[in-house]
C-alpha positions in Angstrom: -15.7 165.9 56.9 -12.2 165.3 57.9 -13.4 163.3 60.7 -15.6 161.4 58.4 -12.7 160.9 56.1 -10.5 159.9 58.9 -13.1 157.6 60.1 -13.4 156.2 56.7 -9.6 155.8 56.5 -9.6 154.3 60.0 -12.4 152.0 59.0 -10.6 151.2 55.8 -7.4 150.5 57.7 -9.2 148.3 60.1 -10.7 146.6 57.2 -7.4 146.1 55.5 -5.8 145.0 58.7 -8.6 142.6 59.3 -8.1 141.4 55.8 -4.4 141.0 56.3 -4.9 139.3 59.6 -7.5 137.2 58.0 -5.2 136.5 55.1 -2.4 135.6 57.4 -4.6 133.4 59.4 -6.0 132.1 56.2 -2.6 131.3 54.9 -1.7 129.6 58.1 -4.9 127.9 58.1 -4.3 127.1 54.5 -0.9 125.7 55.2 -2.2 123.8 58.1 -4.9 122.5 55.9 -2.4 121.8 53.2 -0.3 119.7 55.6 -3.2 117.9 56.8 -4.3 117.5 53.2 -1.0 115.9 52.2 -1.2 113.6 55.1 -4.7 112.8 54.3 -3.8 112.5 50.7 -0.9 110.2 51.6 -3.2 108.3 53.9 -5.8 108.1 51.2 -3.3 107.1 48.6 -2.0 104.4 50.9 -5.5 103.3 51.7 -6.3 103.4 48.0 -3.2 101.3 47.3 -4.2 99.0 50.1 -7.6 98.8 48.7 -6.3 98.2 45.3 -3.9 95.5 46.6 -6.8 94.1 48.6 -9.1 94.3 45.6 -6.4 92.7 43.4 -5.9 89.9 45.9 -9.6 89.6 46.3 -9.9 89.6 42.5 -7.2 86.9 42.3 -8.9 85.0 45.0 -12.1 85.4 43.3 -10.6 84.4 40.0 -9.0 81.3 41.6 -12.3 80.5 43.3 -14.1 81.0 40.0 -11.5 78.7 38.3 -11.8 76.1 41.0 -15.6 76.5 40.9 -15.5 76.1 37.1 -13.2 73.0 37.4 -15.4 71.5 40.0 -18.5 72.3 38.0 -16.8 70.8 34.9 -15.9 67.7 36.9 -19.4 67.6 38.3 -20.8 68.1 34.8 -18.6 65.3 33.5 -19.5 63.1 36.4 -23.2 63.8 35.8 -22.8 63.2 32.1 -21.0 59.9 32.8 -23.7 59.0 35.3 -26.3 59.9 32.7 -24.6 57.9 30.0 -24.2 54.9 32.4 -27.8 55.3 33.3 -28.8 55.4 29.7 -26.7 52.3 28.9 -28.2 50.5 31.8 -31.6 51.6 30.6 -30.7 50.4 27.1 -29.4 47.0 28.4 -32.5 46.7 30.5 -34.6 47.6 27.5 -32.8 45.0 25.4 -33.2 42.4 28.1 -36.9 43.2 28.4 -37.3 43.0 24.6 -35.4 39.7 24.6 -37.7 38.4 27.4 -40.7 39.6 25.5 -39.4 38.0 22.3 -38.7 34.8 24.1 -42.1 34.8 25.7 -43.7 35.5 22.4 -41.6 32.8 20.7 -42.6 30.3 23.5 -46.2 31.2 23.0 -45.9 30.8 19.2 -44.1 27.4 19.8 -46.9 26.3 22.1 -49.4 27.4 19.6 -47.6 25.5 16.8 -47.2 22.4 19.0 -50.9 22.6 19.9 -51.8 22.9 16.3 -49.4 20.1 15.4 -50.8 17.9 18.1 -54.3 18.6 16.8 -53.1 17.7 13.2 -51.3 14.7 14.5 -54.4 13.5 16.4 -56.5 14.0 13.3 -53.9 12.3 11.1 -53.5 9.4 13.6 -57.2 9.0 13.7 -57.4 9.0 9.9 -54.4 6.6 9.7 -56.0 4.2 12.2 -59.2 4.3 10.1 -57.2 3.7 6.9 -55.2 0.9 8.7 -58.4 -0.8 9.8 -59.8 -0.5 6.3 -56.5 -1.6 4.7 -56.2 -4.5 7.1 -59.6 -5.7 6.2 -58.9 -5.3 2.5 -55.4 -7.0 2.9 -57.0 -9.9 4.8 -59.4 -10.4 1.9 -56.5 -10.1 -0.7 -54.3 -12.4 1.4 -57.0 -15.0 1.7 -57.5 -14.9 -2.1 -53.8 -14.9 -2.8 -53.3 -17.7 -0.3 -56.0 -19.8 -2.0 -54.4 -19.1 -5.4 -50.9 -19.7 -4.0 -51.9 -23.0 -2.6 -53.3 -24.1 -5.9 -50.1 -23.0 -7.7 -48.0 -24.7 -5.1 -49.8 -27.9 -5.6 -49.4 -27.6 -9.4 -45.8 -26.5 -9.2 -45.0 -29.3 -6.7 -46.4 -31.8 -9.1 -44.3 -30.3 -11.8 -41.2 -30.3 -9.6 -41.8 -33.9 -8.6 -42.2 -34.9 -12.2 -39.0 -33.0 -13.1 -37.0 -34.5 -10.3 -38.2 -38.0 -11.2 -37.3 -37.3 -14.8 -33.9 -36.0 -13.7 -33.2 -39.1 -11.7 -34.4 -41.3 -14.6 -32.2 -39.4 -17.0 -29.3 -39.7 -14.6 -29.8 -43.5 -14.3 -30.2 -43.9 -18.0 -27.1 -41.9 -18.5 -25.0 -44.1 -16.2 -26.5 -47.3 -17.6 -26.0 -46.1 -21.2 -22.4 -45.1 -20.5 -21.6 -48.5 -19.0 -23.2 -50.3 -21.9 -21.4 -48.2 -24.5 -18.1 -48.7 -22.7 -18.7 -52.5 -22.5 -19.9 -52.9 -26.0 -17.1 -50.9 -27.6 -14.4 -52.6 -25.5 -12.2 -49.5 -25.5 -10.9 -50.2 -22.0 -8.5 -53.0 -23.0 -4.9 -52.7 -21.9 -2.5 -51.1 -24.5 -5.3 -51.1 -27.0 -4.6 -49.1 -30.2 -7.5 -46.8 -31.2 -7.1 -45.6 -34.7 -8.9 -42.6 -36.4 -11.9 -44.6 -37.5 -12.5 -45.9 -33.9 -12.0 -42.4 -32.6 -14.6 -41.1 -35.0 -17.0 -43.9 -33.9 -16.4 -43.1 -30.2 -16.9 -39.4 -30.7 -20.2 -40.0 -32.6 -21.4 -42.4 -29.9 -20.4 -40.1 -27.0 -21.7 -37.0 -28.7 -25.0 -38.7 -29.3 -25.1 -39.7 -25.6 -24.1 -36.2 -24.5 -26.8 -34.6 -26.7 -29.5 -36.9 -25.3 -28.5 -35.9 -21.8 -28.3 -32.3 -22.9 -31.8 -32.4 -24.4 -33.2 -34.1 -21.3 -31.8 -31.3 -19.0 -33.0 -28.6 -21.4 -36.6 -29.9 -21.1 -36.3 -29.7 -17.3 -34.6 -26.3 -17.2 -37.8 -24.3 -17.0 -39.2 -26.3 -14.2 -35.9 -26.2 -12.4 -35.7 -22.4 -12.6 -39.3 -22.1 -11.4 -38.4 -24.2 -8.4 -35.4 -22.0 -7.5 -37.5 -18.9 -7.8 -40.2 -20.3 -5.5 -37.5 -21.2 -3.0 -36.0 -17.6 -3.4 -32.6 -19.0 -4.2 -31.4 -16.1 -6.3 -27.7 -16.7 -5.9 -28.1 -20.4 -6.9 -30.3 -19.4 -9.9 -27.5 -17.2 -11.2 -25.0 -20.0 -10.7 -27.2 -22.5 -12.6 -27.7 -20.1 -15.5 -24.0 -19.8 -15.8 -23.7 -23.6 -15.6 -26.1 -24.0 -18.5 -24.2 -21.5 -20.7 -21.0 -23.5 -20.1 -22.6 -26.8 -21.0 -23.7 -25.3 -24.3 -20.1 -24.3 -25.1 -18.9 -27.7 -24.1 -21.4 -29.3 -26.6 -20.0 -27.2 -29.4 -16.4 -28.1 -28.5 -17.3 -31.8 -28.5 -18.8 -31.5 -31.9 -15.5 -30.1 -33.2 -13.2 -32.6 -31.4 -10.0 -33.5 -33.3 -8.7 -36.9 -34.2 -5.2 -38.4 -33.8 -3.7 -41.0 -36.0 -3.2 -43.6 -33.3 -4.1 -43.5 -29.5 -3.0 -46.1 -27.1 -4.5 -47.1 -23.7 -1.3 -46.9 -21.8 -2.7 -45.5 -18.5 -4.4 -47.7 -15.8 -6.7 -46.5 -13.0 -8.8 -48.2 -10.4 -12.4 -47.4 -9.7 -14.7 -49.4 -7.5 -12.2 -52.3 -7.3 -11.9 -52.7 -11.0 -9.1 -51.6 -13.4 -9.8 -49.4 -16.4 -7.5 -48.3 -19.2 -7.2 -45.0 -21.1 -4.8 -42.9 -23.1 -2.7 -40.0 -22.0 -5.4 -37.7 -23.3 -8.0 -39.6 -21.2 -5.8 -39.4 -18.1 -5.6 -35.7 -18.6 -9.3 -35.5 -19.1 -10.0 -37.4 -15.8 -7.7 -35.1 -13.8 -9.4 -32.1 -15.4 -12.9 -33.5 -14.4 -11.9 -33.5 -10.7 -10.7 -29.9 -10.9 -13.8 -28.8 -12.9 -16.0 -30.6 -10.3 -14.2 -28.8 -7.4 -14.7 -25.3 -8.9 -18.4 -25.9 -9.7 -19.0 -27.4 -6.3 -17.4 -24.4 -4.7 -19.7 -22.0 -6.6 -22.7 -24.2 -5.7 -21.9 -24.3 -2.0 -21.2 -20.6 -1.9 -24.6 -19.9 -3.6 -26.4 -22.1 -1.1 -24.7 -20.4 1.8 -25.5 -16.9 0.5 -29.2 -17.9 -0.1 -29.4 -19.3 3.4 -30.0 -22.8 2.0 -29.2 -26.0 3.8 -26.1 -28.0 3.1 -26.9 -30.6 0.4 -24.5 -31.1 -2.5 -26.5 -34.1 -3.9 -29.5 -31.8 -4.6 -27.3 -29.5 -6.7 -27.9 -29.6 -10.4 -24.1 -29.6 -11.0 -23.7 -32.7 -9.0 -26.5 -34.5 -10.7 -25.4 -33.4 -14.2 -21.6 -33.8 -13.6 -20.8 -33.1 -17.3 -19.5 -29.5 -17.3 -16.1 -29.4 -19.0 -16.6 -32.7 -20.9 -15.5 -31.6 -24.3 -13.5 -34.7 -25.4 -14.3 -38.4 -26.3 -11.2 -40.0 -24.7 -13.1 -41.1 -21.6 -16.7 -42.2 -21.1 -19.4 -39.9 -19.7 -19.7 -42.3 -16.8 -16.0 -42.1 -15.8 -16.1 -38.3 -16.2 -19.2 -38.0 -14.1 -17.8 -40.1 -11.3 -14.6 -38.1 -10.9 -16.4 -34.8 -11.5 -18.6 -35.6 -8.5 -15.6 -36.5 -6.4 -14.3 -33.0 -6.9 -17.7 -31.4 -6.7 -18.4 -32.8 -3.2 -15.2 -31.4 -1.8 -15.6 -28.0 -3.6 -19.1 -27.7 -2.3 -18.0 -28.2 1.3 -15.2 -25.5 0.9 -17.6 -23.1 -0.7 -20.4 -23.6 1.7 -18.2 -23.1 4.8 -16.1 -20.4 3.1 -12.7 -22.2 3.6 -9.8 -23.7 1.6 -9.5 -27.2 3.0 -9.4 -29.1 -0.3 -8.4 -26.4 -2.7 -7.3 -22.8 -3.3 -8.0 -19.8 -5.5 -5.4 -18.9 -8.1 -5.3 -17.5 -11.6 -9.0 -16.6 -11.5 -10.3 -20.0 -10.7 -10.8 -22.4 -7.8 -8.6 -25.5 -8.1 -8.4 -28.6 -6.0 -5.1 -29.5 -4.4 -2.8 -31.6 -6.5 -2.2 -34.1 -3.7 -5.9 -34.8 -3.5 -6.1 -35.5 -7.3 -3.6 -38.3 -6.8 -5.5 -39.8 -3.9 -8.9 -39.6 -5.7 -7.7 -40.7 -9.1 -5.3 -43.7 -8.7 -3.9 -43.7 -12.3 -0.5 -44.7 -13.5 1.3 -45.1 -16.8 1.2 -48.8 -17.8 
């Protein structure tokens, strides 16, 4: 048993020793492993730090790349958007241009259609117009023929009337001049320094008023035919002049009827006409000068009217020249003397009016007056 125990103890000792050795070796090994572990740990830590640094750097690089990529993508997106916008604008412009072209084409087509329709209407209207013109020409020719026949008949009748009127005018003119000379001779009022009292003045006024009224009635009877003649000749300006002339003659007749008398009038002025000497008073001298001035103004109006009517130059055919009594509103001179000097002024006034000039007179104070120097050369009158 003791051997067994001893064996057991020996076995136990060996076991313990083995355990100790193993423990010592394990400690050594453990220390060795710990040292290696620290190194490994340090290495791992360093590797970890390196990996972290590398990872951080890589992350930063990645972040920078991502930021750069984002910026590039943003720029690319902006560029694409701008390209898209520009493309859209180009498309819009092209679309607008296309629409404008289409609109212009459509308008041109519409205009062509309107023009074609208008041409068709014009052609139809022209054809209708030509037909109406042909019809109107035929009708007008018929009317013209009828009117021409009627006009010729009226012209013959009117010409006969005018010829009769002219002949009557000339007869009245001759009778007027002959009657004036006879009255002047019979009364003997042209004697030098003759005294004419109120009774003789009254007789002279009555005789000359009667003579004036006869001439006035003669012209009144011819007035209608004279106006008809002027209308046929289309002398509208002269017709207005003659109507004004008639109105003035009527006023002159009223003034002659109301002429005043002086107590005594003397023939103390002498004038030469046609180689013979005649005598009159200061009132007669004034009347003769006024007759020249009146004749000039009426001649100017008559010449102006003929020129405006496109009528030929002919003062002798003028009613004013033939009548030559406008402004005669006194009995101090005979109608014949007044007519003579009136026509002298009328002839010169007609020439100035017809040629629109002022050779023999001038315009002043609202009337046309003959030059004073010409009055003296026409009327050779002096105080006796």
